[in-house]
C-alpha positions in Angstrom: 17.6 4.2 17.8 18.2 4.3 14.1 20.0 7.1 12.3 18.4 10.4 11.7 16.9 11.3 8.3 16.4 14.5 6.4 12.9 16.0 6.0 13.2 15.2 2.3 13.5 11.5 3.1 10.3 11.6 5.1 8.5 13.5 2.3 9.3 10.7 -0.1 7.2 8.2 1.9 3.6 8.6 0.6 1.4 7.9 3.7 -2.3 8.3 2.9 -5.6 7.6 4.6 -7.9 5.0 3.1 -11.1 3.2 4.0 -11.2 -0.6 3.9 -14.0 -1.6 1.5 -13.5 -5.3 1.7 -11.6 -7.8 3.8 -11.3 -11.6 3.3 -9.0 -14.3 4.5 -5.9 -14.8 2.3 -6.2 -18.6 2.0 -2.8 -19.0 0.3 -0.9 -17.2 3.1 1.3 -19.3 5.3 0.7 -17.0 8.3 -2.9 -15.9 8.8 -3.6 -12.7 6.8 -6.5 -10.8 5.1 -6.7 -9.5 1.6 -7.9 -5.9 2.0 -9.3 -3.6 -0.6 -8.7 0.0 0.5 -10.3 3.1 -1.1 -7.6 5.7 -1.3 -9.7 8.4 -3.0 -7.9 9.9 -6.0 -5.5 6.9 -6.1 -8.4 4.5 -6.5 -9.0 1.2 -4.7 -5.8 -0.7 -3.9 -5.2 -4.2 -2.6 -3.1 -5.2 0.4 -2.3 -8.5 2.1 -2.1 -7.8 5.8 -1.2 -10.1 8.8 -3.7 -8.4 11.2 -5.9 -11.4 12.0 -5.0 -11.5 15.7 -6.9 -8.4 16.8 -9.4 -7.9 13.9 -12.2 -9.9 12.4 -12.6 -9.3 8.6 -16.1 -7.9 9.0 -15.0 -5.3 11.6 -12.3 -4.0 9.2 -14.8 -2.9 6.5 -15.4 0.8 6.9 -12.3 1.4 9.1 -9.9 4.0 8.1 -6.2 3.0 7.9 -2.9 4.6 7.1 -1.2 3.2 4.1 2.3 3.5 2.5 1.3 4.0 -1.2 4.6 4.4 -3.0 6.2 1.0 -2.5 6.4 -1.1 -5.7 3.6 -3.7 -5.8 4.7 -7.0 -4.3 3.2 -10.5 -4.8 2.3 -12.0 -1.3 0.8 -15.4 -1.1 -0.9 -15.1 -4.5 -2.0 -11.5 -4.0 -0.7 -8.4 -5.8 -0.2 -6.2 -2.7 -0.2 -2.5 -3.9 -0.1 -0.7 -0.5 1.2 -1.4 3.0 -1.3 -1.0 5.7 0.6 0.4 8.8 0.5 -0.7 12.4 2.6 -1.4 15.4 3.4 -4.7 17.2 1.9 -5.0 20.7 3.7 -6.7 23.6 2.8 -10.1 22.2 4.0 -9.3 18.7 0.5 -8.9 17.2 -0.2 -5.9 14.9 -2.4 -3.1 16.1 -3.4 -0.9 13.2 -2.5 2.8 13.0 -5.7 4.8 12.9 -7.4 8.1 13.4 -9.9 9.5 16.0 -11.8 11.6 13.5 -13.0 10.7 9.9 -10.8 11.9 7.1 -11.1 12.1 3.3 -9.8 9.0 1.5 -6.5 9.8 -0.1 -5.6 12.5 2.5 -1.8 12.6 2.9 0.0 12.5 6.2 1.5 15.9 6.7 
């Protein structure tokens, strides 16, 4: 287990709900990945490169709500300016399963 953090540390991480509006293969990526465009409400539409091809087809991602870290500095990944990190957890085989919600939420809603 990692060391404990203070509540203020957690509050600094801006985790928000967004809806995937487009998903396409990132053809420049060494490991299979998609380029996602995620509608984050008041923050606008942001781009992410995500290695989530094992469990998800691009067309099934469109319309799905995801949880994103929104306050990392943008990072260039395989030719894509990735502005947010789409969150998930590795399954027993090391493949990413997306974090998600069981009810619809407004785009841009912040994890509380």
